[in-house]
C-alpha angles and dihedrals in degrees: 000000000000112000111226116241093241091055092052091046093050094047107077100061138248112019138210093278095053127097128254086251090063093054092045094051094044091052090049092060090086114168099328093114098042109121094357116142108228130182117201126183124200085036100148095081146357121013095353094051095048094044089053092050092048095049092045089054086056092054101264124148104234130198107199120204128188141124099247104080099188095050090044091054090054092052091047090054090049092052091052090048088051090060102261134112112250141183128177135210126195103218141136113236089215088067107082095193092050091053091048087054089052089052091051092049094048095048091044091052102040104012093235145018117236096190132017117192115196097200104143112111146141126237132188147107130292109172118205096236093058099023115173116213090191091057091044090053090055090051090053094045094051105029099036109023092030092058092048092045089054101046107031098063090060097049098086094053092046092049090049090053093038087226139092144092127240116198130187124191107217124155143244084251087076095080101065136011107264125207114280088357105099091129096044099041095044095049092046089051089051090053092054094049092045091053092047092054091048090050092055093047097046101040094093090048092061095250117130121211123199129189113204118203112187126186118211115332127185101254136123088269091064096041096112141075102229091123141355117288108191124190094015110181133204115267093239092057088051091051092051091050092048092049092051092048090053092048091052093047091236113189094214128358123197122187157226097024097231090055091043088056092048089050091054090049091049091052091053095053116106114242096250091056096040092053092056102035107043098057089055094047094047092074094221109156133194123342115353115205128201111259143135124242 
């Protein structure tokens, strides 16, 4: 199979546009990922794709899950070219039975999963004045149920081994309700609380749970100008930061630091000020329609 140029280009690691911190953290990964069995959803593009390529280049065995079979096959080929072992599964995380089948295939192939990354998600806008319940339902199905459908099937085997790491990719949007984002912010908040409860429950069983909260990352999901996206970072830098957070068994990881700081400031604003200030700072202009990205 021909390996697409963008897959080859993404494969080596941090690039010319990335910071010195990216190169330092990538180098520090060492051999942690070598031989690890990793499941990643939403792996056909964006964060999931790049994380799979990065971990494969570090010697991980990656199981790639997404709905788009052709794109998934290209990423699988890129992971193999990067030096890792890879297998792909075309499945929708909103389908519980499909995700149980993925679990069965992974355990049948490798015997266990060291790390499961629930990355698949849907973003978009759903303004209150024209709120779409159908769109909101899709947010809940993918972001909430999809995360649970991905992680929960692997819990029994991890508890039995007293080892494993469950990871959910949420967002900095989880910490306050953003303009025209009732569906996105609320489902991302649910992810964070769900992961926190799992972490408390599974700590004594030897299973680590990490909640990842990115700011804006250069992916197809952010390739629009509907609102301001300050401090957007390259996807490879994001992947390196996620990998390091998993290695260190971080409970919750918020990045990049400028957006983390802004998030803390947002959380400290009193309601009367937040209601007036945030819509102006968001940069949304004109009529905003309900749609997914």
